N, CA, C and O atoms as a DFTB+ gen file, in Angstrom:
364 C
 N C O
     1  1     -13.622      17.352     -12.836
     2  2     -12.879      16.257     -13.399
     3  2     -11.936      16.078     -12.425
     4  3     -11.285      16.895     -11.774
     5  1     -11.973      14.445     -12.428
     6  2     -11.084      13.822     -11.727
     7  2      -9.591      13.969     -11.948
     8  3      -9.251      13.897     -13.129
     9  1      -8.512      14.183     -10.946
    10  2      -7.202      13.939     -11.367
    11  2      -6.797      12.572     -11.924
    12  3      -7.478      11.567     -11.722
    13  1      -5.654      12.573     -12.641
    14  2      -5.202      11.476     -12.999
    15  2      -4.861      10.486     -11.890
    16  3      -4.819       9.334     -12.321
    17  1      -4.629      10.589     -10.714
    18  2      -4.610       9.808      -9.916
    19  2      -5.905       9.282      -9.468
    20  3      -6.039       8.072      -9.287
    21  1      -6.830      10.076      -9.284
    22  2      -8.094       9.576      -8.987
    23  2      -8.555       8.617     -10.192
    24  3      -9.170       7.578      -9.953
    25  1      -8.275       8.961     -11.315
    26  2      -8.618       8.021     -12.445
    27  2      -7.919       6.788     -12.559
    28  3      -8.393       5.702     -12.895
    29  1      -6.628       7.087     -12.215
    30  2      -5.737       5.476     -11.822
    31  2      -6.414       4.688     -10.947
    32  3      -6.734       3.551     -11.294
    33  1      -6.748       5.204      -9.612
    34  2      -7.233       4.525      -8.698
    35  2      -8.555       3.791      -8.885
    36  3      -8.818       2.739      -8.302
    37  1      -9.421       4.454      -9.790
    38  2     -10.671       4.041     -10.006
    39  2     -10.467       3.092     -11.210
    40  3     -11.520       2.515     -11.484
    41  1      -9.566       2.799     -11.909
    42  2      -9.219       1.891     -12.833
    43  2      -9.604       2.618     -14.113
    44  3      -9.829       1.916     -15.099
    45  1      -9.691       3.729     -14.201
    46  2      -9.973       4.357     -15.510
    47  2      -8.637       4.657     -16.347
    48  3      -7.547       4.791     -15.791
    49  1      -8.811       4.745     -17.665
    50  2      -7.498       5.203     -18.143
    51  2      -6.899       6.840     -17.931
    52  3      -7.604       7.847     -17.995
    53  1      -5.527       6.812     -17.684
    54  2      -4.817       7.962     -17.236
    55  2      -3.678       8.200     -17.870
    56  3      -3.209       7.266     -18.521
    57  1      -2.938       9.522     -17.840
    58  2      -1.784       9.619     -17.823
    59  2      -0.726       9.765     -16.898
    60  3      -0.805      10.683     -16.081
    61  1       0.212       9.042     -16.891
    62  2       1.096       8.781     -15.722
    63  2       2.024       9.708     -15.822
    64  3       3.143       9.255     -15.584
    65  1       1.999      10.876     -16.092
    66  2       2.902      12.035     -16.062
    67  2       2.567      13.009     -15.208
    68  3       3.299      13.998     -15.168
    69  1       1.523      12.947     -14.440
    70  2       1.146      14.044     -13.584
    71  2       2.253      14.032     -12.375
    72  3       2.641      12.957     -11.919
    73  1       2.731      15.260     -11.891
    74  2       3.497      15.211     -10.649
    75  2       3.355      14.465      -9.654
    76  3       4.317      13.872      -9.166
    77  1       1.872      14.344      -9.081
    78  2       1.420      13.514      -7.909
    79  2       1.808      11.817      -8.075
    80  3       2.369      11.049      -7.294
    81  1       1.282      11.624      -9.362
    82  2       1.881       9.943      -9.574
    83  2       3.292      10.015      -9.702
    84  3       3.861       9.231      -8.944
    85  1       3.975      10.638     -10.350
    86  2       5.620      10.591     -10.196
    87  2       6.172      10.401      -8.887
    88  3       6.801       9.424      -8.478
    89  1       5.751      11.830      -8.061
    90  2       6.007      11.581      -6.604
    91  2       5.760      10.436      -6.087
    92  3       6.729      10.038      -5.439
    93  1       4.586       9.483      -6.087
    94  2       4.402       8.419      -5.532
    95  2       5.156       7.362      -5.967
    96  3       5.612       6.625      -5.093
    97  1       5.430       7.078      -7.294
    98  2       6.422       6.288      -7.924
    99  2       7.672       6.492      -7.386
   100  3       8.253       5.499      -6.946
   101  1       8.267       7.679      -7.319
   102  2       9.688       7.742      -6.626
   103  2       9.802       7.550      -5.171
   104  3      10.878       7.207      -4.681
   105  1       8.589       7.783      -4.343
   106  2       8.823       7.394      -2.944
   107  2       8.642       5.840      -2.917
   108  3       9.437       5.259      -2.179
   109  1       7.789       5.104      -3.553
   110  2       7.850       3.686      -3.694
   111  2       9.192       2.931      -4.098
   112  3       9.633       1.857      -3.690
   113  1       9.641       3.727      -4.918
   114  2      10.903       3.018      -5.487
   115  2      12.160       3.242      -4.196
   116  3      13.071       2.419      -4.105
   117  1      12.096       4.118      -3.502
   118  2      13.090       4.721      -2.505
   119  2      12.628       3.875      -1.287
   120  3      13.527       3.704      -0.464
   121  1      11.507       3.342      -0.999
   122  2      11.015       2.717       0.003
   123  2      11.344       1.100      -0.303
   124  3      11.813       0.340       0.543
   125  1      11.045       0.767      -1.523
   126  2      11.698      -0.626      -1.759
   127  2      13.092      -1.061      -1.852
   128  3      13.509      -2.187      -1.579
   129  1      13.827       0.024      -2.299
   130  2      15.126       0.083      -2.216
   131  2      15.700       0.032      -0.715
   132  3      16.768      -0.513      -0.436
   133  1      14.946       0.603       0.125
   134  2      15.305       0.334       1.727
   135  2      14.984      -0.833       2.239
   136  3      15.628      -1.364       3.143
   137  1      13.921      -1.341       1.681
   138  2      13.525      -2.869       2.315
   139  2      14.475      -3.873       1.626
   140  3      14.946      -4.820       2.255
   141  1      14.735      -3.662       0.378
   142  2      15.692      -4.849      -0.099
   143  2      17.129      -4.678       0.480
   144  3      17.908      -5.625       0.580
   145  1      17.397      -3.520       0.818
   146  2      18.973      -3.390       1.371
   147  2      18.938      -3.761       2.970
   148  3      20.006      -3.914       3.563
   149  1      17.849      -3.883       3.563
   150  2      17.669      -4.258       5.017
   151  2      18.095      -5.904       5.149
   152  3      17.975      -6.726       4.240
   153  1      18.535      -6.129       6.292
   154  2      18.677      -7.614       6.486
   155  2      17.493      -8.335       7.076
   156  3      16.623      -7.867       7.811
   157  1      17.622      -9.557       6.618
   158  2      16.411     -10.500       7.116
   159  2      16.733     -10.838       8.493
   160  3      15.877     -11.569       8.993
   161  1      17.811     -10.502       9.352
   162  2      17.915     -10.778      10.541
   163  2      17.670      -9.464      11.492
   164  3      17.985      -9.406      12.680
   165  1      17.002      -8.348      10.683
   166  2      16.451      -7.453      11.275
   167  2      14.775      -7.165      10.914
   168  3      14.341      -6.259      10.203
   169  1      14.191      -7.948      11.446
   170  2      12.613      -8.219      11.248
   171  2      11.988      -6.771      11.368
   172  3      11.269      -6.212      10.540
   173  1      12.460      -6.258      12.678
   174  2      11.848      -4.908      13.104
   175  2      12.008      -3.728      11.930
   176  3      11.127      -2.922      11.633
   177  1      13.225      -3.808      11.384
   178  2      13.657      -2.639      10.490
   179  2      12.915      -3.076       9.049
   180  3      12.360      -2.134       8.483
   181  1      12.842      -4.215       8.465
   182  2      12.000      -4.491       7.663
   183  2      10.650      -4.326       7.772
   184  3      10.079      -3.713       6.869
   185  1      10.035      -4.742       8.681
   186  2       8.439      -4.175       9.101
   187  2       8.189      -2.900       9.090
   188  3       7.060      -2.529       8.773
   189  1       9.183      -1.971       9.432
   190  2       9.014      -0.533       9.310
   191  2       9.018       0.044       8.110
   192  3       8.379       1.032       7.750
   193  1       9.847      -0.686       7.441
   194  2       9.865      -0.365       5.490
   195  2       8.561      -0.860       4.919
   196  3       7.981      -0.177       4.075
   197  1       8.130      -1.863       5.279
   198  2       6.786      -2.213       4.824
   199  2       5.995      -1.491       5.139
   200  3       5.236      -1.256       4.198
   201  1       5.646      -0.766       6.383
   202  2       4.710      -0.105       6.988
   203  2       4.795       1.261       6.297
   204  3       3.733       1.863       6.138
   205  1       5.974       1.839       5.852
   206  2       6.116       2.945       5.035
   207  2       5.692       2.529       3.714
   208  3       4.768       3.188       3.236
   209  1       6.094       1.718       3.120
   210  2       5.801       1.348       1.890
   211  2       4.166       1.249       1.674
   212  3       3.640       1.810       0.713
   213  1       3.606       0.697       2.378
   214  2       2.270       0.145       2.414
   215  2       1.147       1.073       2.653
   216  3       0.017       1.011       2.168
   217  1       1.742       2.149       3.672
   218  2       0.810       2.796       4.312
   219  2       0.178       2.640       5.481
   220  3       0.852       2.079       6.345
   221  1      -1.091       3.016       5.827
   222  2      -1.712       2.769       6.989
   223  2      -2.322       1.226       7.360
   224  3      -3.512       0.952       7.510
   225  1      -1.369       0.459       7.447
   226  2      -1.734      -1.024       7.596
   227  2      -1.698      -1.059       9.058
   228  3      -0.702      -0.812       9.738
   229  1      -3.055      -1.437       9.565
   230  2      -2.959      -1.960      11.239
   231  2      -2.147      -3.056      11.665
   232  3      -1.892      -4.009      10.929
   233  1      -1.746      -2.945      12.808
   234  2      -1.192      -4.224      13.521
   235  2      -1.934      -5.362      13.596
   236  3      -2.994      -5.388      14.221
   237  1      -1.328      -6.652      12.814
   238  2      -1.816      -7.819      12.660
   239  2      -2.998      -7.664      11.583
   240  3      -3.945      -8.446      11.514
   241  1      -2.820      -6.592      10.785
   242  2      -4.040      -6.824       9.762
   243  2      -3.564      -7.776       8.606
   244  3      -2.393      -7.686       8.235
   245  1      -4.409      -8.682       8.018
   246  2      -4.239      -9.434       6.977
   247  2      -4.805      -9.248       5.679
   248  3      -6.031      -9.247       5.568
   249  1      -4.048      -9.087       4.657
   250  2      -4.375      -8.355       3.293
   251  2      -4.632      -9.492       2.337
   252  3      -3.601     -10.120       2.099
   253  1      -5.726      -9.947       1.710
   254  2      -5.821     -11.207       0.825
   255  2      -4.979     -10.938      -0.352
   256  3      -4.827      -9.800      -0.795
   257  1      -4.353     -12.140      -0.930
   258  2      -3.773     -11.953      -2.227
   259  2      -4.507     -11.481      -3.356
   260  3      -5.679     -11.770      -3.594
   261  1      -3.715     -10.687      -4.094
   262  2      -4.431      -9.775      -5.096
   263  2      -5.382      -8.719      -4.737
   264  3      -6.175      -8.389      -5.620
   265  1      -5.459      -8.023      -3.395
   266  2      -6.044      -7.073      -2.915
   267  2      -5.512      -5.794      -3.174
   268  3      -4.316      -5.630      -2.932
   269  1      -6.188      -4.836      -3.632
   270  2      -5.781      -3.544      -3.905
   271  2      -6.214      -2.572      -2.736
   272  3      -7.353      -2.151      -2.536
   273  1      -5.115      -2.312      -2.032
   274  2      -5.140      -1.524      -0.760
   275  2      -5.060       0.037      -1.347
   276  3      -4.052       0.390      -1.959
   277  1      -6.180       0.956      -1.128
   278  2      -6.238       2.204      -1.809
   279  2      -6.455       3.131      -0.572
   280  3      -6.518       4.341      -0.792
   281  1      -6.584       2.636       0.819
   282  2      -6.760       3.523       1.722
   283  2      -6.226       3.054       2.967
   284  3      -5.577       2.016       2.841
   285  1      -6.308       3.510       4.132
   286  2      -5.766       2.933       5.366
   287  2      -6.562       1.645       6.149
   288  3      -7.789       1.587       6.239
   289  1      -5.836       0.852       6.575
   290  2      -6.905      -0.389       6.862
   291  2      -6.725      -0.403       8.593
   292  3      -5.585      -0.184       9.004
   293  1      -7.550      -0.593       9.366
   294  2      -7.516      -0.661      10.809
   295  2      -6.533      -1.946      11.343
   296  3      -6.013      -2.736      10.556
   297  1      -6.407      -2.000      12.491
   298  2      -5.528      -3.343      13.184
   299  2      -6.710      -4.447      13.102
   300  3      -7.906      -4.275      12.865
   301  1      -6.085      -5.480      13.338
   302  2      -6.864      -6.555      13.669
   303  2      -8.250      -7.077      12.762
   304  3      -9.309      -7.437      13.276
   305  1      -7.945      -7.019      11.209
   306  2      -8.995      -7.279      10.356
   307  2      -8.377      -8.117       9.219
   308  3      -7.168      -8.309       9.082
   309  1      -9.298      -8.568       8.463
   310  2      -8.887      -9.341       7.305
   311  2      -9.480      -8.165       6.038
   312  3     -10.508      -7.497       6.147
   313  1      -8.611      -8.146       4.969
   314  2      -9.177      -7.392       4.179
   315  2      -8.889      -7.900       2.630
   316  3      -7.722      -8.170       2.347
   317  1      -9.834      -8.029       1.696
   318  2      -9.706      -8.497       0.510
   319  2     -10.721      -7.689      -0.640
   320  3     -11.626      -6.913      -0.336
   321  1     -10.336      -8.070      -1.989
   322  2     -10.807      -7.321      -2.865
   323  2     -10.104      -6.427      -3.753
   324  3      -8.874      -6.432      -3.706
   325  1     -10.783      -5.561      -4.661
   326  2     -10.241      -4.606      -5.387
   327  2     -11.488      -3.484      -5.604
   328  3     -12.412      -3.708      -6.385
   329  1     -11.393      -2.354      -4.875
   330  2     -10.447      -2.075      -3.668
   331  2     -10.719      -3.062      -2.464
   332  3     -11.744      -3.708      -2.248
   333  1      -9.580      -3.021      -1.753
   334  2      -9.506      -3.939      -0.362
   335  2     -10.637      -3.439       0.452
   336  3     -10.872      -2.232       0.520
   337  1     -11.301      -4.272       1.032
   338  2     -12.484      -3.828       2.078
   339  2     -12.163      -4.698       3.161
   340  3     -11.510      -5.723       2.965
   341  1     -12.562      -4.376       4.255
   342  2     -12.618      -5.257       5.510
   343  2     -13.836      -6.287       5.384
   344  3     -14.987      -5.960       5.093
   345  1     -13.479      -7.335       5.600
   346  2     -14.609      -8.790       5.611
   347  2     -14.635      -9.191       7.033
   348  3     -15.719      -9.610       7.438
   349  1     -13.905      -9.157       7.655
   350  2     -13.938      -9.805       9.158
   351  2     -12.810      -9.119      10.172
   352  3     -11.707      -8.711       9.808
   353  1     -13.236      -9.091      11.266
   354  2     -12.399      -8.585      12.523
   355  2     -11.691      -9.744      12.935
   356  3     -12.193     -10.831      12.649
   357  1     -10.419      -9.705      13.668
   358  2      -9.961     -10.741      14.046
   359  2      -9.924     -10.563      15.772
   360  3      -9.827      -9.484      16.355
   361  1     -10.016     -11.756      16.339
   362  2     -10.101     -11.629      17.525
   363  2      -8.655     -11.209      18.684
   364  3      -8.845     -11.099      19.895
């Protein structure tokens, strides 16, 4: 039987009180607070916060609007869809 997190990522009904999901929500809230409290004049700090929040997003990776990233993406690619998948490599 899949975990509630696996069910959530698959788009199936789930109960959101599983400890793994609650820990992910708490981590995301802390990282968003870190990003929102950073200064716009510190783009490196903001980029670091976004990388921590979004996980393994490769350097110069482009994620399409509305894409749902469920795993790490390599550098220099374009990813779109739900779940996000690589559709093109960038030169």
